[in-house]
PASEBA-1860 file (N, C-alpha, C; in nm, 3 decimals):
! residues 248
1> MSEPANLS> 3.012/7.992/-9.111/3.045/7.980/-8.978/2.963/7.874/-8.955 ~ 2.989/7.749/-8.915/2.897/7.658/-8.896/2.834/7.671/-8.746 ~ 2.688/7.621/-8.748/2.635/7.648/-8.614/2.654/7.586/-8.497 ~ 2.652/7.576/-8.405/2.637/7.482/-8.282/2.559/7.360/-8.332 ~ 2.656/7.261/-8.295/2.586/7.099/-8.306/2.444/7.070/-8.212 ~ 2.468/7.114/-8.109/2.386/7.037/-7.993/2.262/7.177/-7.964 ~ 2.205/7.191/-8.080/2.075/7.236/-8.025/1.926/7.227/-8.068 ~ 1.851/7.224/-7.951/1.723/7.136/-7.967/1.662/7.259/-8.024
9> DRQRRDRD> 1.542/7.182/-8.074/1.416/7.256/-8.154/1.386/7.375/-8.103 ~ 1.380/7.385/-7.978/1.343/7.516/-7.919/1.447/7.614/-7.915 ~ 1.576/7.556/-7.914/1.709/7.670/-7.889/1.713/7.709/-8.082 ~ 1.670/7.631/-8.163/1.691/7.677/-8.281/1.560/7.797/-8.323 ~ 1.449/7.760/-8.274/1.360/7.864/-8.288/1.409/8.003/-8.223 ~ 1.462/7.999/-8.118/1.514/8.075/-8.037/1.622/8.186/-8.086 ~ 1.730/8.091/-8.155/1.813/8.163/-8.235/1.797/8.205/-8.346 ~ 1.705/8.168/-8.420/1.661/8.204/-8.540/1.549/8.347/-8.512
17> LFDQISID> 1.502/8.353/-8.395/1.412/8.491/-8.354/1.531/8.585/-8.327 ~ 1.639/8.550/-8.261/1.732/8.630/-8.211/1.829/8.680/-8.347 ~ 1.830/8.612/-8.437/1.915/8.640/-8.584/1.843/8.725/-8.623 ~ 1.719/8.734/-8.637/1.606/8.813/-8.707/1.585/8.937/-8.647 ~ 1.590/8.950/-8.527/1.580/9.065/-8.455/1.702/9.133/-8.412 ~ 1.804/9.082/-8.460/1.926/9.155/-8.368/1.974/9.277/-8.364 ~ 1.926/9.342/-8.507/1.949/9.498/-8.508/1.839/9.587/-8.435 ~ 1.718/9.535/-8.435/1.644/9.592/-8.312/1.658/9.569/-8.188
25> YTRKDVLV> 1.720/9.473/-8.137/1.730/9.404/-8.016/1.852/9.475/-7.945 ~ 1.938/9.522/-8.000/2.071/9.603/-7.979/2.034/9.749/-7.951 ~ 1.907/9.785/-7.991/1.877/9.959/-7.952/1.855/9.954/-7.842 ~ 1.841/9.833/-7.734/1.818/9.876/-7.607/1.961/9.880/-7.559 ~ 2.015/9.864/-7.588/2.189/9.873/-7.524/2.235/10.013/-7.615 ~ 2.175/10.082/-7.689/2.252/10.199/-7.762/2.184/10.298/-7.699 ~ 2.047/10.325/-7.717/1.955/10.408/-7.685/1.988/10.465/-7.521 ~ 2.002/10.595/-7.478/2.071/10.628/-7.328/1.944/10.595/-7.244
33> PHRRARRL> 1.809/10.621/-7.263/1.748/10.560/-7.117/1.769/10.422/-7.105 ~ 1.749/10.335/-7.223/1.758/10.197/-7.217/1.905/10.138/-7.166 ~ 1.999/10.188/-7.222/2.124/10.148/-7.186/2.153/10.179/-7.033 ~ 2.084/10.254/-6.982/2.136/10.305/-6.858/2.057/10.199/-6.764 ~ 1.934/10.156/-6.793/1.868/10.052/-6.700/1.934/9.925/-6.738 ~ 1.997/9.873/-6.842/2.064/9.768/-6.862/2.181/9.731/-6.804 ~ 2.250/9.881/-6.777/2.401/9.868/-6.747/2.374/9.867/-6.563 ~ 2.293/9.914/-6.508/2.194/9.882/-6.422/2.191/9.776/-6.358
41> RLMQTLAT> 2.120/9.705/-6.449/2.110/9.552/-6.431/2.202/9.467/-6.383 ~ 2.310/9.503/-6.492/2.419/9.426/-6.508/2.481/9.433/-6.360 ~ 2.528/9.554/-6.345/2.631/9.610/-6.257/2.546/9.551/-6.115 ~ 2.413/9.556/-6.109/2.359/9.538/-5.951/2.367/9.357/-5.943 ~ 2.360/9.290/-6.026/2.364/9.152/-6.079/2.511/9.096/-6.019 ~ 2.609/9.189/-6.046/2.713/9.140/-6.075/2.830/9.209/-5.933 ~ 2.736/9.275/-5.827/2.812/9.368/-5.720/2.849/9.295/-5.615 ~ 2.822/9.150/-5.607/2.891/9.084/-5.477/3.003/9.026/-5.569
49> AAPTADTP> 3.031/9.007/-5.669/3.144/8.941/-5.753/3.235/9.024/-5.773 ~ 3.199/9.157/-5.763/3.314/9.279/-5.805/3.407/9.231/-5.892 ~ 3.387/9.181/-6.029/3.507/9.137/-6.090/3.599/9.251/-6.142 ~ 3.763/9.185/-6.177/3.815/9.320/-6.189/3.924/9.268/-6.347 ~ 3.990/9.353/-6.398/4.052/9.316/-6.511/4.117/9.165/-6.489 ~ 4.160/9.128/-6.369/4.237/8.997/-6.377/4.128/8.879/-6.339 ~ 3.986/8.891/-6.362/3.892/8.805/-6.334/3.859/8.748/-6.459 ~ 3.868/8.582/-6.463/3.838/8.518/-6.597/3.694/8.532/-6.568
57> ILEVGCGA> 3.606/8.562/-6.678/3.460/8.584/-6.718/3.405/8.493/-6.795 ~ 3.295/8.429/-6.789/3.214/8.374/-6.883/3.069/8.402/-6.887 ~ 3.042/8.475/-6.988/2.869/8.517/-7.032/2.845/8.411/-7.093 ~ 2.709/8.342/-7.038/2.652/8.251/-7.138/2.543/8.311/-7.175 ~ 2.477/8.336/-7.313/2.372/8.389/-7.357/2.410/8.550/-7.389 ~ 2.537/8.581/-7.448/2.617/8.711/-7.402/2.502/8.805/-7.497 ~ 2.434/8.754/-7.623/2.372/8.831/-7.711/2.499/8.924/-7.789 ~ 2.443/9.033/-7.797/2.537/9.124/-7.898/2.669/9.205/-7.785
65> GYAADYLG> 2.687/9.120/-7.657/2.805/9.167/-7.618/2.808/9.300/-7.513 ~ 2.713/9.358/-7.486/2.710/9.494/-7.448/2.743/9.488/-7.278 ~ 2.729/9.350/-7.246/2.791/9.374/-7.071/2.965/9.408/-7.073 ~ 3.004/9.334/-7.197/3.172/9.374/-7.184/3.152/9.517/-7.176 ~ 3.090/9.575/-7.266/3.123/9.726/-7.274/3.063/9.796/-7.145 ~ 3.016/9.764/-7.068/2.950/9.830/-6.925/3.069/9.750/-6.849 ~ 3.107/9.658/-6.865/3.208/9.604/-6.756/3.351/9.711/-6.756 ~ 3.373/9.738/-6.885/3.480/9.840/-6.916/3.618/9.739/-6.899
73> PASARYVG> 3.722/9.797/-6.811/3.840/9.725/-6.801/3.816/9.586/-6.755 ~ 3.720/9.566/-6.676/3.697/9.455/-6.607/3.664/9.334/-6.709 ~ 3.656/9.368/-6.845/3.626/9.277/-6.923/3.748/9.233/-6.999 ~ 3.854/9.239/-6.967/3.990/9.198/-7.012/3.983/9.081/-7.057 ~ 3.922/8.984/-6.961/3.932/8.838/-6.974/3.808/8.754/-7.004 ~ 3.730/8.835/-7.038/3.593/8.803/-7.045/3.561/8.722/-7.178 ~ 3.490/8.606/-7.171/3.420/8.548/-7.287/3.261/8.542/-7.297 ~ 3.224/8.575/-7.413/3.113/8.588/-7.430/3.063/8.456/-7.527
81> IDYSEKLI> 2.990/8.393/-7.508/2.896/8.290/-7.610/2.755/8.300/-7.604 ~ 2.760/8.300/-7.746/2.564/8.277/-7.807/2.560/8.195/-7.909 ~ 2.438/8.160/-7.916/2.436/8.068/-8.059/2.371/8.139/-8.159 ~ 2.344/8.275/-8.145/2.328/8.353/-8.278/2.440/8.414/-8.324 ~ 2.464/8.400/-8.451/2.578/8.451/-8.521/2.564/8.618/-8.559 ~ 2.450/8.640/-8.578/2.426/8.786/-8.590/2.472/8.861/-8.472 ~ 2.410/8.803/-8.337/2.431/8.900/-8.214/2.606/8.875/-8.211 ~ 2.676/8.790/-8.260/2.811/8.754/-8.200/2.868/8.859/-8.263
89> DIARANNS> 2.830/8.863/-8.429/2.918/8.938/-8.507/2.904/9.107/-8.461 ~ 2.802/9.123/-8.420/2.754/9.272/-8.369/2.866/9.312/-8.237 ~ 2.864/9.198/-8.170/2.920/9.185/-8.028/3.084/9.227/-8.060 ~ 3.120/9.141/-8.186/3.290/9.147/-8.211/3.296/9.286/-8.250 ~ 3.217/9.307/-8.360/3.263/9.487/-8.384/3.217/9.581/-8.325 ~ 3.160/9.553/-8.200/3.142/9.689/-8.118/3.205/9.699/-7.962 ~ 3.204/9.544/-7.895/3.236/9.528/-7.772/3.374/9.488/-7.779 ~ 3.479/9.452/-7.824/3.571/9.393/-7.808/3.678/9.475/-7.744
97> GHGAKFEV> 3.646/9.602/-7.729/3.794/9.726/-7.686/3.851/9.680/-7.569 ~ 3.825/9.612/-7.479/3.913/9.595/-7.363/3.971/9.456/-7.372 ~ 3.957/9.408/-7.469/4.009/9.266/-7.455/3.908/9.141/-7.458 ~ 3.796/9.174/-7.451/3.672/9.098/-7.474/3.663/8.980/-7.621 ~ 3.644/8.864/-7.598/3.630/8.752/-7.682/3.476/8.704/-7.701 ~ 3.449/8.684/-7.819/3.310/8.608/-7.832/3.317/8.510/-7.932 ~ 3.226/8.437/-7.899/3.228/8.288/-7.982/3.098/8.262/-7.989 ~ 3.032/8.199/-8.124/2.947/8.166/-8.179/2.904/7.992/-8.129
105> TNIDDFKP> 2.868/7.975/-7.998/2.826/7.803/-7.984/2.729/7.804/-7.857 ~ 2.698/7.710/-7.801/2.629/7.673/-7.697/2.716/7.656/-7.572 ~ 2.663/7.637/-7.452/2.742/7.554/-7.377/2.801/7.429/-7.367 ~ 2.705/7.311/-7.466/2.741/7.198/-7.474/2.849/7.178/-7.547 ~ 2.884/7.262/-7.648/2.986/7.258/-7.736/3.107/7.319/-7.709 ~ 3.087/7.419/-7.598/3.215/7.516/-7.556/3.328/7.442/-7.485 ~ 3.427/7.425/-7.545/3.571/7.381/-7.508/3.675/7.485/-7.480 ~ 3.673/7.564/-7.356/3.780/7.718/-7.340/3.922/7.585/-7.261
113> DNRFQMAF> 3.986/7.685/-7.307/4.135/7.608/-7.273/4.146/7.646/-7.099 ~ 4.079/7.719/-7.037/4.106/7.708/-6.886/3.945/7.759/-6.837 ~ 3.943/7.745/-6.708/3.809/7.748/-6.653/3.819/7.886/-6.593 ~ 3.681/7.965/-6.562/3.674/8.100/-6.488/3.625/8.096/-6.344 ~ 3.674/8.199/-6.304/3.624/8.271/-6.191/3.524/8.296/-6.170 ~ 3.451/8.319/-6.269/3.290/8.345/-6.229/3.225/8.317/-6.376 ~ 3.089/8.292/-6.360/3.011/8.285/-6.523/2.901/8.356/-6.479 ~ 2.825/8.388/-6.576/2.704/8.470/-6.526/2.605/8.459/-6.662
121> MIGLLHHL> 2.477/8.481/-6.633/2.373/8.482/-6.741/2.265/8.588/-6.686 ~ 2.242/8.658/-6.800/2.151/8.757/-6.771/1.998/8.747/-6.875 ~ 1.907/8.679/-6.781/1.786/8.607/-6.852/1.778/8.523/-6.963 ~ 1.853/8.399/-6.929/1.882/8.309/-7.019/1.840/8.148/-6.969 ~ 1.782/8.114/-6.858/1.783/7.992/-6.793/1.618/7.994/-6.858 ~ 1.545/8.105/-6.861/1.417/8.038/-6.890/1.384/8.058/-7.040 ~ 1.487/8.044/-7.104/1.499/8.026/-7.258/1.533/7.876/-7.262 ~ 1.553/7.801/-7.171/1.616/7.653/-7.201/1.552/7.552/-7.195
129> DDPVRTLD> 1.581/7.446/-7.242/1.508/7.323/-7.228/1.511/7.230/-7.114 ~ 1.658/7.277/-7.031/1.693/7.190/-6.927/1.779/7.287/-6.841 ~ 1.735/7.375/-6.791/1.823/7.438/-6.727/1.913/7.415/-6.594 ~ 1.884/7.292/-6.527/1.969/7.236/-6.429/2.079/7.166/-6.518 ~ 2.058/7.116/-6.623/2.158/7.056/-6.702/2.283/7.176/-6.732 ~ 2.222/7.294/-6.772/2.289/7.417/-6.828/2.399/7.446/-6.705 ~ 2.303/7.475/-6.551/2.396/7.507/-6.453/2.483/7.403/-6.395 ~ 2.472/7.262/-6.414/2.533/7.159/-6.410/2.672/7.169/-6.501
137> RLKDLVEP> 2.623/7.193/-6.584/2.750/7.227/-6.699/2.830/7.307/-6.672 ~ 2.827/7.417/-6.631/2.869/7.535/-6.590/2.966/7.498/-6.442 ~ 2.915/7.385/-6.351/3.005/7.370/-6.272/3.156/7.311/-6.310 ~ 3.173/7.255/-6.469/3.278/7.207/-6.509/3.342/7.345/-6.552 ~ 3.298/7.423/-6.611/3.341/7.551/-6.635/3.398/7.641/-6.564 ~ 3.364/7.624/-6.474/3.391/7.711/-6.331/3.484/7.636/-6.222 ~ 3.615/7.750/-6.174/3.689/7.718/-6.093/3.605/7.661/-5.976 ~ 3.668/7.571/-5.897/3.634/7.566/-5.748/3.616/7.659/-5.665
145> GGLIIANE> 3.515/7.693/-5.593/3.502/7.835/-5.528/3.475/7.929/-5.606 ~ 3.437/7.923/-5.730/3.399/8.029/-5.818/3.256/8.051/-5.802 ~ 3.213/8.166/-5.910/3.067/8.189/-5.870/2.984/8.181/-5.999 ~ 2.858/8.149/-5.984/2.756/8.124/-6.116/2.651/8.183/-6.080 ~ 2.629/8.304/-6.148/2.537/8.407/-6.146/2.417/8.396/-6.247 ~ 2.288/8.430/-6.201/2.180/8.389/-6.303/2.085/8.525/-6.269 ~ 2.055/8.620/-6.337/1.954/8.703/-6.336/1.822/8.676/-6.421 ~ 1.694/8.637/-6.332/1.591/8.570/-6.393/1.462/8.661/-6.392
153> PQSGNPVV> 1.371/8.686/-6.470/1.253/8.690/-6.436/1.183/8.609/-6.335 ~ 1.103/8.658/-6.227/1.013/8.591/-6.130/0.913/8.608/-6.141 ~ 0.824/8.518/-6.090/0.654/8.527/-6.076/0.609/8.572/-5.970 ~ 0.689/8.632/-5.863/0.633/8.683/-5.720/0.553/8.788/-5.762 ~ 0.549/8.887/-5.865/0.471/9.009/-5.886/0.359/8.955/-5.988 ~ 0.230/8.949/-5.938/0.151/8.900/-6.044/0.080/8.994/-6.141 ~ 0.109/9.149/-6.128/0.087/9.230/-6.236/0.183/9.222/-6.354 ~ 0.303/9.203/-6.275/0.419/9.172/-6.415/0.400/9.028/-6.466
161> GWMRRVRK> 0.371/8.925/-6.429/0.332/8.805/-6.449/0.182/8.844/-6.582 ~ 0.100/8.901/-6.544/0.018/8.932/-6.670/0.047/9.005/-6.764 ~ 0.125/9.127/-6.755/0.196/9.176/-6.851/0.284/9.098/-6.931 ~ 0.350/9.009/-6.898/0.428/8.955/-6.983/0.350/8.856/-7.046 ~ 0.226/8.785/-7.004/0.142/8.711/-7.066/0.068/8.808/-7.222 ~ 0.066/8.889/-7.163/0.005/9.004/-7.244/0.110/8.993/-7.366 ~ 0.226/9.034/-7.349/0.334/9.054/-7.401/0.358/8.965/-7.512 ~ 0.366/8.876/-7.466/0.404/8.753/-7.542/0.291/8.718/-7.665
169> KVDEQYSD> 0.163/8.779/-7.658/0.093/8.792/-7.729/0.080/8.860/-7.886 ~ 0.137/8.986/-7.817/0.145/9.100/-7.884/0.266/9.135/-7.978 ~ 0.373/9.109/-7.910/0.521/9.145/-7.928/0.561/9.023/-8.002 ~ 0.594/9.039/-8.127/0.664/8.945/-8.231/0.824/8.926/-8.178 ~ 0.892/9.000/-8.097/1.011/9.034/-8.071/1.026/8.953/-7.911 ~ 0.923/8.910/-7.850/0.922/8.863/-7.726/0.874/8.690/-7.754 ~ 0.974/8.600/-7.690/0.900/8.457/-7.738/0.828/8.400/-7.631 ~ 0.735/8.321/-7.710/0.608/8.304/-7.610/0.648/8.158/-7.570
177> EQVDYSRQ> 0.766/8.113/-7.554/0.836/8.009/-7.481/0.859/8.024/-7.355 ~ 0.909/8.155/-7.324/0.958/8.182/-7.203/0.917/8.163/-7.063 ~ 0.965/8.123/-6.965/0.921/8.074/-6.832/0.919/8.180/-6.693 ~ 0.839/8.219/-6.633/0.871/8.262/-6.488/0.899/8.188/-6.370 ~ 0.979/8.186/-6.336/1.018/8.085/-6.206/0.961/8.165/-6.068 ~ 0.924/8.097/-5.968/0.920/8.149/-5.849/1.053/8.100/-5.763 ~ 1.073/8.185/-5.661/1.161/8.181/-5.552/1.193/8.064/-5.557 ~ 1.101/7.985/-5.524/1.104/7.840/-5.460/1.159/7.735/-5.575
185> QLQAMYAN> 1.104/7.795/-5.698/1.130/7.699/-5.840/1.288/7.716/-5.843 ~ 1.356/7.849/-5.833/1.487/7.887/-5.843/1.568/7.811/-5.765 ~ 1.550/7.820/-5.632/1.627/7.743/-5.537/1.638/7.615/-5.548 ~ 1.549/7.557/-5.607/1.524/7.412/-5.647/1.622/7.364/-5.760 ~ 1.613/7.453/-5.837/1.702/7.429/-5.962/1.826/7.423/-5.930 ~ 1.902/7.542/-5.856/2.022/7.544/-5.832/2.079/7.459/-5.743 ~ 1.970/7.388/-5.626/1.996/7.288/-5.554/2.041/7.163/-5.632 ~ 1.935/7.113/-5.716/1.921/7.042/-5.796/2.046/7.022/-5.876
193> AGLEDIEI> 2.086/7.104/-5.921/2.226/7.121/-5.994/2.374/7.106/-5.931 ~ 2.333/7.091/-5.796/2.463/7.101/-5.693/2.544/7.187/-5.661 ~ 2.461/7.288/-5.677/2.557/7.441/-5.654/2.551/7.453/-5.457 ~ 2.617/7.525/-5.436/2.631/7.530/-5.277/2.639/7.680/-5.269 ~ 2.604/7.726/-5.140/2.594/7.860/-5.080/2.488/7.929/-5.158 ~ 2.401/7.911/-5.215/2.287/7.957/-5.297/2.243/8.084/-5.210 ~ 2.261/8.199/-5.305/2.159/8.310/-5.244/2.052/8.390/-5.367 ~ 1.922/8.410/-5.322/1.870/8.486/-5.418/1.793/8.586/-5.372
201> TAQGILST> 1.835/8.701/-5.473/1.788/8.814/-5.423/1.715/8.893/-5.537 ~ 1.599/8.968/-5.457/1.508/9.061/-5.590/1.570/9.174/-5.633 ~ 1.565/9.188/-5.731/1.627/9.300/-5.817/1.538/9.340/-5.926 ~ 1.534/9.497/-5.947/1.469/9.580/-6.061/1.295/9.562/-6.040 ~ 1.257/9.699/-5.981/1.151/9.726/-5.976/1.083/9.871/-6.070 ~ 1.124/9.919/-6.067/1.101/10.063/-6.139/1.160/10.101/-6.294 ~ 1.316/10.051/-6.288/1.404/10.060/-6.410/1.368/9.937/-6.504 ~ 1.331/9.827/-6.476/1.344/9.726/-6.537/1.245/9.742/-6.702
209> PFAEVVMP> 1.165/9.785/-6.685/1.076/9.840/-6.818/1.160/9.893/-6.886 ~ 1.220/10.001/-6.867/1.349/10.067/-6.951/1.454/10.001/-6.999 ~ 1.463/9.848/-6.925/1.560/9.762/-6.971/1.550/9.659/-7.088 ~ 1.397/9.650/-7.068/1.325/9.568/-7.179/1.264/9.619/-7.273 ~ 1.213/9.729/-7.292/1.123/9.769/-7.423/1.180/9.917/-7.441 ~ 1.204/9.945/-7.577/1.236/10.072/-7.645/1.112/10.130/-7.646 ~ 1.136/10.259/-7.549/1.009/10.337/-7.580/1.015/10.482/-7.694 ~ 0.910/10.512/-7.726/0.904/10.633/-7.792/0.920/10.761/-7.703
217> MQSLVSPV> 0.952/10.857/-7.753/0.988/10.988/-7.706/1.088/11.026/-7.614 ~ 1.202/11.002/-7.695/1.344/10.956/-7.595/1.361/11.047/-7.507 ~ 1.353/11.188/-7.559/1.407/11.287/-7.488/1.350/11.316/-7.338 ~ 1.164/11.262/-7.331/1.099/11.252/-7.228/1.131/11.143/-7.141 ~ 1.179/11.022/-7.192/1.183/10.896/-7.152/1.331/10.915/-7.060 ~ 1.404/10.968/-7.111/1.548/10.945/-7.057/1.538/11.042/-6.902 ~ 1.481/11.132/-6.885/1.511/11.156/-6.708/1.417/11.120/-6.649 ~ 1.312/11.017/-6.669/1.225/10.915/-6.615/1.300/10.803/-6.596
225> SALCCAAD> 1.371/10.747/-6.681/1.490/10.642/-6.646/1.591/10.658/-6.551 ~ 1.655/10.773/-6.580/1.728/10.798/-6.475/1.691/10.815/-6.315 ~ 1.568/10.887/-6.309/1.498/10.864/-6.177/1.472/10.729/-6.134 ~ 1.408/10.666/-6.219/1.400/10.523/-6.170/1.510/10.433/-6.139 ~ 1.610/10.458/-6.214/1.762/10.378/-6.162/1.761/10.427/-6.051 ~ 1.776/10.545/-6.011/1.828/10.602/-5.861/1.736/10.546/-5.778 ~ 1.595/10.524/-5.794/1.536/10.472/-5.701/1.542/10.343/-5.661 ~ 1.581/10.254/-5.795/1.609/10.110/-5.759/1.715/10.068/-5.691
233> RLIERVGG> 1.837/10.180/-5.727/1.942/10.136/-5.637/1.903/10.191/-5.478 ~ 1.853/10.291/-5.449/1.817/10.296/-5.305/1.733/10.179/-5.239 ~ 1.600/10.155/-5.298/1.532/10.023/-5.293/1.594/9.916/-5.250 ~ 1.700/9.867/-5.360/1.744/9.758/-5.356/1.863/9.748/-5.241 ~ 1.901/9.863/-5.196/2.013/9.858/-5.096/1.928/9.842/-4.961 ~ 1.801/9.893/-4.952/1.749/9.859/-4.830/1.700/9.718/-4.821 ~ 1.643/9.676/-4.921/1.636/9.526/-4.936/1.502/9.470/-4.865 ~ 1.483/9.360/-4.844/1.365/9.310/-4.738/1.289/9.174/-4.831
241> RWLYRLSW> 1.233/9.100/-4.789/1.161/8.978/-4.849/1.045/9.049/-4.953 ~ 1.005/9.177/-4.902/0.875/9.226/-4.969/0.934/9.277/-5.089 ~ 1.036/9.236/-5.120/1.092/9.319/-5.276/1.038/9.186/-5.380 ~ 1.044/9.092/-5.315/0.960/8.971/-5.438/0.838/8.971/-5.460 ~ 0.781/9.048/-5.406/0.614/9.067/-5.471/0.592/9.224/-5.544 ~ 0.730/9.257/-5.550/0.733/9.403/-5.654/0.808/9.381/-5.787 ~ 0.947/9.313/-5.732/1.018/9.342/-5.839/0.982/9.208/-5.959 ~ 1.064/9.249/-6.105/1.008/9.176/-6.206/1.108/9.038/-6.215
END
C-alpha cells in the first residue's frame, strides 16, 4: 500500500512513531478501565452533535478506529482516516462491524465521493504543522451548516502542563512535538480558519489519566476509573469557567 503523498517531515516522524507503537497504543481501547474513560471522552465530545446511523461522519486521525466501536450503530456511515497503515489495519480488523470504513491517507490527499454532516478529531490538531490549514480543508469536506469538532489538550491547568513536559522526556510513546493550546489560541485558530458559531468547552478532569496511560494493577484501577468517569459526568454537567483551570 502506498503512503500518503503530502506528509511533512514532522508528520512522517509522527506516523513512524504510531506505526512502531500501534499494538501497545491500542491497549488503551481494550483494557476496561482505560476503554471506559476513552469512550466517555468521545461521547462527551460528540454529545451536542448526537450522531445517528444516518449521519455521515468523518474522523480525522482515527488511529485504530475504536471511536467507530464506541459509536456503535451510529458508525454506519462513519469514515476514519489516518496516515498510520498499521493502525488502519487494526481498525479494519476490529472496528468495521457496523459499516465503518477506514482509509490510509491524510486530509490533503483524501477525496471522498460525498461531503459529511460532521467531522471530528480527538487529540489531532496539536500534532499538526498547520492546524488552521487542516480546519480550512475540513470546511470543504463538511456540508454547509455541518459540524467540525476537535478535542484538544489545553494549557489552563499548570500542574497538568508540567506533567506533560515531564512525560515528553520519560515516555518514548509520547511525542515531544505536541503543543498545548490556550483557550484563546484555540478560539483564534478556529476563527482564522473561517469557522462560525465557535464554542469551546472544558472537559476531562479526573477521568483523563485513565484515557491516556495504561496503568498496572488493573483489578484495582477499574473501580477507580469507574468512579472518576461518573464524577466527570457530574462535574461537566455543572460546568463553569473554572473548569478551564482544572481540566486537561
